[in-house]
C-alpha positions in Angstrom: 54.5 0.4 16.3 54.3 -3.3 15.5 57.5 -5.3 16.1 59.3 -6.6 13.1 57.6 -4.4 10.5 60.3 -1.7 10.5 58.0 1.2 11.2 54.7 2.4 12.5 51.5 1.2 11.0 49.2 3.7 9.4 45.7 4.0 10.8 43.1 2.0 9.0 40.5 3.9 7.1 37.0 2.7 7.5 34.7 2.8 4.5 32.3 4.1 3.4 33.3 7.7 4.2 33.4 11.2 2.8 36.9 12.0 1.7 38.4 15.3 0.7 40.7 15.4 -2.3 42.8 18.7 -2.7 43.7 19.3 -6.3 45.8 22.2 -7.6 46.1 23.4 -11.2 46.5 26.4 -13.4 43.6 28.8 -12.9 41.0 28.5 -15.6 37.3 28.9 -16.0 36.7 25.2 -16.0 39.5 23.8 -13.7 37.2 23.2 -10.8 34.7 21.2 -13.0 37.6 19.4 -14.6 38.9 18.3 -11.1 35.4 17.2 -10.1 35.0 15.2 -13.2 38.3 13.4 -12.6 37.1 12.3 -9.2 33.6 11.5 -10.5 34.9 9.2 -13.3 36.2 6.9 -10.5 33.6 7.2 -7.8 30.5 8.1 -9.8 28.8 11.4 -10.4 26.4 11.3 -7.4 29.4 10.6 -5.1 31.3 13.7 -6.3 28.6 16.3 -7.0 29.2 19.9 -7.8 27.7 21.0 -4.5 30.7 19.4 -2.7 33.4 21.4 -4.5 35.3 24.4 -3.0 37.7 26.6 -5.0 40.4 28.9 -3.7 42.7 31.1 -5.9 46.3 31.5 -5.1 47.6 34.8 -3.9 48.8 35.7 -7.4 45.7 34.2 -9.1 47.8 31.9 -11.3 46.6 28.7 -9.6 43.3 27.3 -8.2 43.1 24.9 -5.3 40.0 22.7 -5.6 38.7 20.6 -2.8 36.4 17.8 -4.0 34.6 15.9 -1.3 33.5 12.4 -2.5 31.8 9.4 -1.0 34.2 6.5 -1.1 33.2 2.9 -0.8 36.7 1.3 -0.7 40.5 1.9 -0.5 40.7 0.8 -4.1 38.5 3.8 -5.1 40.7 6.2 -3.1 43.9 4.8 -4.8 42.2 4.9 -8.3 41.3 8.6 -7.8 44.9 9.4 -6.9 46.2 7.5 -9.9 43.8 9.5 -12.2 45.0 12.7 -10.7 48.7 11.7 -11.1 48.1 10.9 -14.8 46.2 14.1 -15.7 48.3 16.8 -17.4 46.3 19.7 -15.9 46.8 18.7 -12.3 49.9 20.3 -10.9 49.7 19.0 -7.3 47.3 17.0 -5.2 46.8 15.8 -1.6 
């Protein structure tokens, strides 16, 4: 902890890196692709390709949890993806 800051410092993230976004939404045939496109709009299609997407259904099948692994070049990109997820009506929760 640094003195005078009021709390611990968070570890610095070093870029570029592969980063996993976990995105939850109502199950639908296209939710995984929708989630991938949200990330790709910010980082570019090659950095968030379909081969780097995993989908898990909830126990009841109502929700899908989609993990999109994307190549990030900066902290700004990471924050911009989270902002896009926050603004999207189909996204219920994200990590």
